[in-house]
N, C-alpha and C positions, 0 to 999 in steps of 0.2 A: 746192257754200259749204261755209265752214269753220267752225266757231265755238268759241272762244277764249276759256277763262274764264280769268281770272287770279284766285286766290286761291281760297279758300272762297266760297260764295255765303250771302249773310247769313241767318241765321236767328234769328230776335226768339225763338221757344219756347224756345229754349236759356237765352239771356240773361233774358229772363223768369224763367225756371225758377232760375238761379243766386242773380237780386237776390231773388225771392223766399224763397230759402234764407238770404241772407245777412241780410233783414229779421227772419224768424223768431229765427235767433240772435242777433240785437239784442234782439228783442222777449223772450225768455228772460232774457236778460242786465237788460233792465229791469225785469220782474217782480223778481226777485229785489233788484236798486236800491233799489226802490219799499219793498220791504217792508224793506231795510238801513235805510232813510232814515224811516220810519214814516209813506210817503203810504199811505192805504187809499183806492185807486178804487173801492169797493164804498158807501164812505159816504157817503149822500146829505148826510149835516149837514158834511161836510169843510169847510175853506177854502176859497174860490175862487181862494186864489193857490196852490193843491195840486190843485186841479182843473184850473185852469191852466195847469199844470207838465205834469201827466199827460198833457191834451189834447195840447198842441206835443210833446213828448215821442214820444208814439205816432202821430201822424199825420202829424208834417213829415216825417221818413224814408220813411215809406210813399207818401205824394204824390212825396217825390224820388227813390224805386226808380223809379217810374213816369215820373217826367221824363226819369232816367237812361237807362231802357229804349228811349224812343221816342226819341231825341236820340241814343242810341250806332246803333241800329238805322238812322236815318236817314244818320249817317255811312258807315254798312256799304253804303247804296245809294246813294253817291253826292252824298248832298247832298240828294235827293229823296225825299219821303216822300207817297203820295196821305192822305187823311184815314183810311179804311178800313183800311191798314196801321198806321198812325199807331194808330188806336182800337185795333186787334187786338191789338198788340205791350202795348199799356198796360192792357187788359184782361184778358190774359194773366196779367201779373203779381198784377191784383187775385185772380184765381180761383185762381191758385196758391198766393197769399199765403193768401187764404179758407181753402180747404182745409189748408196746413200749420197755420196758426194754430190749427184744430178740433184737428186731431190732437194740436198742442202743451199747448192748454187739458186736452185729458181728461189726455194725460201727467200734465202739470202738478199738476192737481187730484188725481190717482188714485194717480201714486205720485210725484211729487218732491217736492210739501210739500203732504201732507194736512192740516196744521194751518190752512192758507190755507181749503181747502175745509169745514171746521169751524167757520173764523168767518165763512163766510158764511152758512150756516146760522142759527148765532148771531144774527147782525144781522138775516135775515130772521124769526126768532121774537121777538126785542124790535120789529123794526118791526110785527109784528102784534099785540103786546100783549095784551091780554087775549080779544080775540075767537077765542073755539074754533074757529070755521070756517076761518079763517085758520091758527092753528096746526097743525090736522087736515092743511089743504092741505099746509104747508111740511112736514111730516113725510112726507106720501103722497108728493110729488115728490122728497124727497133723494135716492131714488137714482137718479133720472134726471137729478137737477139736471145733472150735470157733463157729459152730452150736450149737454143743453140750452144748457149755456154754450157747449160746442163748436161745436154748431150755430148759435147767435145772434153769436156772433163769425165764423163763414163768411158766415153771411150779409152782415154789417153791412161785412164790410170787402169782400165783393164787391158789393156795391150802391154805397159810396161810392166804389170803384176804378171802377166803370163810367162814375158821375158826371165823375170827376177824368179818366178816361180822354178822355172826350167833349170837353171842355173843352181841357186840353192839346194832345189831337190837332188841334182846331181852329187852336191859336195855334202848333201845331210842322207844319201841312200845308203841302208845296212839291210841287208838280204838276211832273214832268219835262215841258219844251215836247213836242210832238209830234216838231220837229225839231230835237234837241238836239246839237249840234255840240260835241265836246268839248276841239275845238283852238281855240275860237271864246273860250276864260275865260281 
């Protein structure tokens, strides 16, 4: 019995890795673009339009990255994909993106734009008002705040990516019939 492979076998892992890296590059550009436009994502009193634009600009490409990987992996597998494989490929994008964004946020606030980190601390102190306990808490957390921002970003993107992957996997799944005849197509 001879098995013949046509081309490379489908690999969702590398596809997810590339999509996550591209999204993280986009996210870094988006950070600088928002700063240039004066859109402050950390301000709770920002206008609703700014919040909406920031939300859509951040999350829509992330969802599209997950969808892209799932549909491309489906095409690589001959147009068929199980729910498990579709979910797995989408979740890989979410997990890689969470990891890369955590590292990116730490790099951004520690090295690339320390002024933005100072702005976050100033905003937290302003929100604390005259409450001495809150102000002391902000000052105590300041050395660890960048790590918490990175960790929070990783958890957020991974969790929402999990939910998005579940939904899109249910939409894109197409099981290969048990006796699939390629000539019948």
